N, C-alpha and C positions, 0 to 999 in steps of 0.2 A: 405302654410307652414304646415297646419294641414294635407293636403293630402299627402305631402312628408313624414311627420312623420308617418302617417298611413301606408304607403308603407314600411317604414323601420321597423316598429313594426311587420307587418305581415310576412315579410321575416324572421325576428328573431324568431317568433313563429314557423314557419315551420321548422326551424333549431332545435328548442327545441323538437318538436314532433318527428322528425326523430331520434334525438340523444337519447331521452328517450326510444323510442320503441326498438332500437337496444340494448341499455344497459340493459333494463328490460329482454330481451330475453337472453342476455349473463349471467346475474345474475341467472336467473331461471335455465338454463341448468347447469351452474357450481354448483349451490347450490344443485340441485337434485342428480347429479352424484358425487359431492364432499362431500356429507353428512353434509351440513351446513344449518340449518334452518335460521340462521342469514342472510345468503346470499339470501335465498328464501324470507325472510321478506323484505329484501332490494329490491328484485325484485317486490314485491307487492307494495311497496312505489313508485317505478319507474313507475309501470303500472298506478297508480292513477295520476302520473305526466303527463302521456300521455293524459288522459281524461281532466285533469286540463288545460293543454296547449291548447287543442281543444276548451275548454270553453273560454279561454282568447282570442283565435283567433276569435270566434264568437262575443264575447263582443266588441272587437276592431272594427270589421266590423260594428256592430250596433251603437256603441257609436260615430263613426265618420260620421254617416249619417248627412246631412245638416238639418237645422231647417225646420219645416213644420208648417202647421196651428195648429195641435194638440200639437206640441212641439216647441214653439217659441224660446226657449233657446237651442235648439238642443237636442241630445240624449246622451250627455256626461256622465250623471249620471249612465248610464248603466255599465260603466267601474268599478267603485268601487263595484257595486252590484255583478258583476262577480267575483271580488276579494273575496267577502264574500263567494261565492260558492267554490272558490278554497281553501280558508281556511277550509271550511267544509270537503273537500277531505283530507286535511292534518290531520285533527282531526280524521276522520274515519280510515285512514291508520295507524296512530299512535296507535289508540285503538286496531285495529286488531293485529298489531305487538306485542303490550304489552301483550295481552291475550294469543297469541300463544307462546310467549317467556316464560311466567309463566307456561304454560302447559308443554313445553319442558324441563324446568328446573327440573320439577318433574318426568321426564321420562329418563331412561338410554338410551343412544344412542352412536353411534360410533364417534370417533374423526374425524373432517373434514380432507379432503385430503390436502396435501401440496400445490398443484397447485392452490388451491383457493386463496392463498395469492397473487400470481402473477396477477390473474384476478382482485382482489380487488385493488391492487396498480395501475393498469392501469385505473380502473374505477375512483378512487379518483382524479387522474391527469386530466382525461377527463372532469369530472363533475366540477372541479374547473375552468378549462378553459371555459366551458360553462357558469358558473356563471359570470365570468369576462366579457365575451362578452355581455350577456344579460343585466347585471347590467349597463354596460357602455351605452348601447343603451337606457335603461329605464331612466337613468339620463339625456341623451341628449334630449329626447322627453317628460320627466316628466310624465311617465305613471305608475300609481299604479299597474295595472294588470300585466304589463311587469316586474315591480319590484318584484311582487309576484312570477312570473315564475322564475326569477333569483334566488330568495331565495329557490325555490324548488331544483334547482341545488346545491346550497350551502349546504342545509340540506342533500341532497343525498351524497355529498362529505364527510360531517361530519359523517353520519351514516355508510358509507362504511369504513371510517377510523376507527371507533369504532369496526366494525365487524372485520377488519384486526387485530386489537389489540387482540380481543377476540379469534379469531382463532389461532393467534400466541401463546397465552397462552395455549390453549387447545392442540396444537401440541407439543410445546416444554416442557411443564410441565408434559404432559403425564397423566397417570391414576389418576382419581379424579378431573380432570379439564375439562372433556368432555363438560360440560355445559357453559364454559366460553364464547363461541360465543353467547349463548342464553342470558346470562347476558348483553353482549354487545348490542344485539338487543333490550333488555328491556330499557337500558340506552338511546339508540338511539331514542326510541319512545318519551322519555321525551324531547330530543333535538328538535324533529319534532314539538311537541306541543309548545315549546318556540318560534320556528321560525314562527309558525302559528300566535302567538300573535304579533310578530314584523311585519308581513304582514298586519294583521287585523287593527292595530292602525292607520296608516296613511290613509287607505281607509275609516275608520270611520270618521276621521277628514275631509276628502274631502266631504263626503256625508252630513256631518253636517255643511258644510261651515265654518269650524274652521279657525281662523286667523293663517295662516301658511306661508305667502309670504312677509315678511318684506323686503327682498332683492329686489323683483320686485317693491314694493311700493316706495322704495327709488329711484330706477331708473326712475320710472314714474314721481316723483316729480322733479327730476333733469332735465329730458328732458323738462318738462312743463315750467320750469323757463326760458328756452332758446327760447321759442316761443314768437314772437312779440305780445304785447298786454296783455300777461299774467302777472299779478302782483304776483300771488302765487297760492298755492293750500291749501285747508282746509282738508275736509274729503276725504280719499281715501281707498276704500274697494275692496278687490280682492277675488274672489271665482273661484274654478277650476271645470271644467266640462269635463271630459275625457282628451283629449289632448290640450284643449284650456282654456282660461281664460276669465272671465267677470269682468269688472271694473266699480265701481261707483265712480265718481270723482267730488268733489266740486271745481269749478274753480273760482278764485278771479280776477276780472277785475276792471278797473277804474269805479267808480260809476257815473261819469258824462257822459259816452258815451251812445249812443242809444241802445235800445234792439237789433236792427238789427246788430249793430257792435259787441255787446257781443256774439250774435249768430254766427257770422262769425268767431270770435276768437275761440269759442268752436269747430267749425267744423275744423278749421285749426289745432288746437291742436290734435283733434281726428285723423286726417290724419297722423300727425307727429308721434304720439304714435303707431298707427297700422303699419306704415312703419318700425319703430324702433323695435317694438315687434310684429312680425307677429303671434305669438302664442295667442295674444289677439284677440278674435273673435268679441267682442263688448264693447263699452264704453258708459255708461250712464252718461251724463254730466249735472251738475247743476251749473248755473252761479250765483256767489255772488258778490255784489258790495263791493269795497274796502272801509273800514270804516276809 
């Protein structure tokens, strides 16, 4: 299951890298020849997206490596660590865009060309499509780094939409509104920072083993009750490591049975749960007597 999810994630990341590279080039060329710094700033953000996607790719490859002697719980924690680096890319790109926007607002420049609006409209549509594709895949395999990559696409769509509005104001309002697209770029930098926080928060929860998986816990308890010999469950803790989960489960059995029988019930339950939830890589079972 983890291997299949890994392959799905890697294919999605390759799509992101190719898409971001082509769109960054289109934005840069259009911004330079179309007299729009806001579009050039958008190209800068898309360029950082390319490097961020490459980092996500490397992180996914490493985090899905099997457990070894030095990493008995696997390498899954590398994924949220990569997400933190991706967030750093977002913060840096937002800072650069904000600084250049403020500089340009204070400088007289030409009104952007009309054809920049056509390019921007296409970019907004393409980036929103990319967001939906990557976001759907990240939900399927529960990958925080892939979710971060999806939000890169969404933030790009939002910033491009803001630039579209800014350039429209500059073109149609005429003299005195030349800096409207720079104001749009400045506003877009704030949106990028907000998206960075939305990406950072769940990754922080994952690396801190925060209690986030009530739905999975309920399903585990439900399946456990259906296994022969299981009286019930007590404590159930779930933590995520990359694309897989580790579970600590306190199992309640009849207090009069032998240790061997309790051990066999625990193993039977573990097999059932891992067959039902292949994303669970390991279950640490503690057997409790029914009081």
